[in-house]
DRENMIMAR-383889 format. One line per 10 residues: number of its first residue (from 1); their letters; for each residue y negated, x negated, z of C-alpha. Coordinates in Angstrom, 2 decimals. Last residue first. Layout:
NUM	A	Y X Z  ...
This chain:
114	SECAERLLDL	5.67 2.17 2.55  6.01 5.05 5.01  4.22 3.25 7.84  1.22 2.45 5.61  1.00 6.05 4.41  1.02 7.32 8.00  -1.73 4.85 8.94  -3.82 5.97 5.99  -3.38 9.63 6.95  -4.34 8.81 10.55
104	YRGVAAPTSQ	-7.55 7.16 9.31  -8.38 10.15 7.12  -7.86 12.59 9.99  -9.93 10.51 12.38  -12.72 10.13 9.82  -12.79 13.92 9.32  -13.71 14.43 12.99  -11.30 16.53 15.07  -13.37 19.22 16.80  -11.61 22.18 15.19
94	RVETEYASRA	-8.16 20.82 16.09  -9.25 20.22 19.69  -10.63 23.75 20.04  -7.55 25.35 18.48  -5.18 23.30 20.65  -7.08 24.27 23.81  -7.19 27.97 22.90  -3.45 28.00 22.20  -2.68 26.17 25.43  -4.86 28.55 27.45
84	QLQAARITDA	-3.17 31.61 25.91  0.22 30.11 26.73  -0.93 29.41 30.29  -2.28 32.94 30.74  0.93 34.46 29.35  3.07 32.31 31.67  0.97 33.38 34.66  1.34 37.04 33.68  5.10 36.73 33.19  5.54 34.95 36.54
74	IAEGLSESDY	3.46 37.56 38.40  5.23 40.49 36.72  8.63 38.92 37.44  7.75 38.39 41.10  6.48 41.98 41.32  9.73 43.22 39.81  11.77 41.31 42.38  9.64 42.46 45.33  9.63 46.14 44.34  6.61 47.14 42.32
64	TRLADHRLSL	3.96 49.87 42.51  3.56 49.86 46.29  2.99 46.10 46.47  0.67 46.30 43.46  -1.56 48.92 45.14  -4.45 46.59 46.00  -4.44 44.95 42.55  -3.01 41.48 42.68  -4.97 38.33 41.99  -4.11 34.87 40.78
54	ETMRGHLSAV	-6.80 32.28 40.16  -7.17 28.73 38.95  -3.77 28.18 37.39  -3.85 24.86 35.61  -3.05 24.91 31.89  -5.63 22.37 30.69  -7.52 25.29 29.17  -7.95 26.51 32.73  -5.80 29.44 33.81  -6.65 32.87 35.25
44	ATVSGDASRS	-3.94 35.32 36.26  -4.36 39.04 36.86  -1.60 41.29 38.19  -1.74 45.08 38.60  -3.28 45.66 35.15  -0.43 47.85 33.92  0.63 45.46 31.15  -0.01 42.40 33.33  -3.35 40.75 32.88  -4.32 37.40 31.35
34	EVTRSGLKEA	-7.51 35.43 31.78  -8.73 32.30 30.04  -10.67 29.40 31.52  -13.07 26.67 30.48  -13.54 23.67 32.78  -10.59 21.86 31.24  -12.32 21.97 27.86  -14.70 19.28 29.13  -11.87 16.74 29.17  -10.95 17.63 25.58
24	AQQMAHLGAE	-14.57 17.14 24.49  -14.68 13.68 26.06  -11.41 12.75 24.39  -12.64 14.08 21.05  -15.80 11.96 21.30  -13.69 8.86 21.97  -11.40 9.76 19.08  -14.42 10.09 16.79  -15.73 6.68 17.83  -12.32 5.17 17.12
14	ADAALRHFDA	-12.13 7.01 13.79  -15.56 5.71 12.76  -14.49 2.17 13.65  -11.25 2.57 11.69  -13.16 4.01 8.72  -15.53 1.06 8.79  -12.54 -1.28 8.88  -10.81 0.59 6.03  -13.89 0.61 3.76  -12.29 -1.58 1.11
4	PVTM	-9.20 0.62 1.05  -5.94 -1.10 2.03  -3.48 -1.21 -0.83  0.00 0.00 0.00
């Protein structure tokens, strides 16, 4: 494979872009998403890094569910919040990837394949 003449500039641009992406990814951790159980008895909030930041039960949740069903509703709602957070995180990171990073990674892939 022939290395493009601007490879070193591209590498420097990619490094700067990766640094900016890292900073943006760290900031995403302060954003949250919320998920609710189907009947609204359970609410879970997760950061875009996947950490649970809040779990709340409606006042009548203990009367609505038996203990096993309540546990399942809580686990399902937490899982849904974390999946939603992961999706939002991946979308944000993908959208903030500078073109230079993508081009640099393509060149590296090509070099490894040849």
